[in-house]
N, C-alpha and C positions, 0 to 999 in steps of 0.2 A: 380287287374287282371291283370293280363300280355297283351300289343297291339301284334295287328300279323297283317300280311294283307299275305289273299287269294285270289286264283284263283282258278276256278270249269270249270274243262273241260267241252267237250261234252259229252252226253251220253243217249239222247233220256229218253225213258222208264224204263233208270236204274238207276234213281237219288236217288233214296234211298240210295244209297251209297254215295252220296252228304251228305246226311239228319245226315248219321253215321260218315260222315266228323265232321262233324261243331259237332256236339254230343260230338263228338273225342277233340275237342275246345275246349268246353266246358269245358269237365268236368280235364281237363288241365295247368284250370286256364286262360286261354287266353279272350282277348275279341278284334276281328276283327275290325279295327279301317279303313278297306275298302275290298274291294270286286271286281274280277273282273269275267266275263263269258262268256262260248260259249254255245251254244243250248243249250239245258237242265242242263247245270250246271251256264247259264243267269238266269234259272227261282228260283234255289235254292236262286242265289245271288241276284239278284232282290228281291226276299220275304225279305232275312236273310237283305239285308241292309235298307228295309222299317223298321226294325224291328219290323215286325209281327213272335209269339214266338213258338222257336224252337220245346215246345211240340207240338204246332199247323199243326208242321208239316212234325210230325213224323205220328200222327193220319191219317192226311191228306193223307201221305204217304203209310201207311202201312195200309187204309180198303178205299179208296176211290176209286172206281168205273170209274177208266181212260177210258171207253170207249168209251165214247162221247166227246170226247180229239181229238180224230182221224176219222173220219166216212171216206166210200169210196163213192166218188159220179162220175161216170165217163160225167155230164155235168160238173161238175165243174172244173175235169181236162182241157176239151176243152175249157172253158170260163175262167177261174183265172190259167190255168198252173199248177194248184193241184189238185191232190184225194178230200183232204179233204181245208174247205176256210179255217181255224184256226181260227174262230170267238168266238167257245166257249171256247177255250184256249185263247185268249185274254178276253172275259169276265170274266174268272175266275182270272184271274192274273186282272185287273182293281179291281174286286171288294173288294181282300183284299188284295193290294196296296193300293186302296183309292185316284187310278189315279193322283199320287206323280210325281212330274216332277226329273230332273235329279239336278238344280238349288234345287228343295224344300229338298233335303235329307240330312238326318245328319253326313252321312260320306260317300268318294268317292264310286264311281259305274263305273265300261266299263264292254261294253258289247260287243261282236264283231260279227258281219253280214260282209257278202261277197254282194258288189257292183257290181254286173254282169253287167250291163252297160261301164264300165272302168274298169274294170278287178280288182278290188284292193279292201281291207281292209276300212271297214266302222266301225269306233270305237265310240260308246255311248261314251259322259259321259257330267259331268258337264262343260270343257273347251268347246265342238266341241259340243254339245246339249245339253244345257241346260232347252230348255222350251218341248222339249221332255216325254213326258209320259215311264218311265222304262217298264209298262209295252209294252208297244210298238213295245219295243227296244228287249225285251226279247224273242217278239211274229215275231221279224224279226228276231232272229237271231237262232231261235228253226224252224225254215223255210225249213225242207230238200228238198230238190230237189225233185219235183215233188207228195211230197208226202203232200205238206199241199202250198198253195199260196205264191207266192209270197209277198213281203209286199213292196209299193211304196211311197214310202216318200220327200217330194219336189226336185222332176226327179230322184231319187233316187228311182234304183231298187234293192230289196234287200233280199238275202238270206241267209239259213246256216251261221252261222260264219266258224264252221269245214272246210270248204275249203278254209278258208284263215290261221287262226289262235285256234286253236282248243284245246290247252291252255293258255289260257294268261299270262302267269304270269313272262310274260317279260312287258306289261300295270303296274304293281301294280309301285307303288314311289317307290323309291333305296332313305335309308335312312337307317336306325342304328335300324328300328324296322325288325323283321322276317318277310321273303314272302314265304309262302308254296302254292304251287302250286298240287292240286288233281288231279290227271289222272288218268279215265278208262282205261282198255287197256283191248284185249282179246286176248288170244291164241288160236288159235281156230286148228284144225286134217285139213291136206289135205281132197279138195272134193273129196269125193269116186267117179268111174268113171258111168258116167252111162246118163241119161236126167232127166236137172232140172230145177222148172218153174222157173217163173217173181218174185215169192215171195222166193222162196230160196233162191235166184241170189238178192236181193235187198242188206242183212246184210253184204255178203261179201262184193261186189263193196261198200259201206259205209265208212267198216275198209277200202280199197283200198286207196280210193279216203282220207281218212284221215290221213293216213301211210304217205300221199304223202312228209305232213308239218311240222309234228308234233314235228321227230329228231330235225331241226332244231328249235323248239321256245324253245325248251327242252332245248338245248345246252344252245341258248345265255341266257335264265334264269339263266342256271347255275353259265354263264359266270360273271353274273349281280350278284352271289351270294343268291341266292333263292336256298331253298330247294325242291325235288319234291316228293313226294309219289307216287307212283304205286300200284293203287288197280284192281288186276285181274276179270276181270265179264264175262268173254268167255263165262257162262255158260245157259245166262241172252241174250237177245236177246232188241237191244235197237228199236224196231220195236212192242212189246209184249203190246197194249195195254188194251191184258187182263192178266195181268202177276199173276201167282199163288202167294199166301201170304207168303207160304215158300221163295220162293225167293225173294218178297223184302225183305225176313225179313235177308233172307243171306246177301244181296245186302248190307243194309245196316249193318250189321256184320261186315262182309270185310272192310266198308266205315273205320268203326271207327275201328276197328283193326290195321289196315296198316298205318292211322294216326298219332294213337295215338304212334305208333313204329316208324313213323318220328320225333314226336315233341322232345320223347326223345333221339336220335338221334343224331336232329339238336339242343336241349338244351346241349348234350355230345360235341360236335366239337364244338360251341362256347364257352364253361367253359374253352376247350383247349387250343383255339385261344386269349382268355383273359390270361391264365397261359401264356405262352411261347409267350407275346406278347413286343417288348422290352416296359420302362417304357417312356408315354407319348406320345405312340403309335395309331392312330386314326384307329381300325381295317374299319371302313367302306369307310375312303376316297377315297379307288383305286373301293370299287363299285358302291360309288355316282358319280363318276364321269364317271363312262359307263351309267349310266342312265339319259337320253335325255330326254329336257322338249318335255310334249306332243307336238303334232298341232296344228294350228289354225282349221285345215280343220278335218272332222271329218274321210275323205278319207284319207287312206296310201298306202305306198307301201308293198304288198305282203313279 
């Protein structure tokens, strides 16, 4: 099997696309040796990093009723700063990751969150937070503002990682192993004129928030030699906890086909670089030079 490093973008309930992406990676003969993830992508990345079987993830993604993962309580909003406490999501993650910590994982995993108090990115990882459960990190990364209650850990006030780094391919180790970022994108038509509800505005506001920094991280990742695979998911809502089966299946299919195509392109480009490189040239040297060592602190500039 061929090694690969993977980064999965924020997704909300559109994470079937990420499961489809992992299926494409497997079917192309690759074995992930490192993961990075944000928000919904961090949930899939955490499960995969903990060796949860991909076939099980596929069944859960397509068949499970996710309505308990996002409940709405005005009292919770007043007391926890989020309509949903996030307790059901955390319990589910702990059950299937075995409450494993970053230090105990068999491979590297980075999960991005936003530290609101300092207005900085917060990177959970083996180096920065070795004793933290990956389940808690994924729960923090998925804390969509006002939908989920923030997570507090050792003085840090943590919310959705999509506000600072929605596609953390730039957090993957830079060496000669190929790196692939899977970014879910939504091409939406302009809003129709008229009166809009709070619920109808939330997805638009989230997309606007995420697009503010995505291009920067995509450009940086590409400069560092990573490939980015874009998956169109504008037909689905990241907040749809009751997503119909046909939409889940379409997301999984689109994630699979987009990543399968990106892997073919990545392999063709690598073969061409190898063919045209001067004898004795280390192709990965420049990219490795661009990759900086991870800071000792979890807090990082946005």
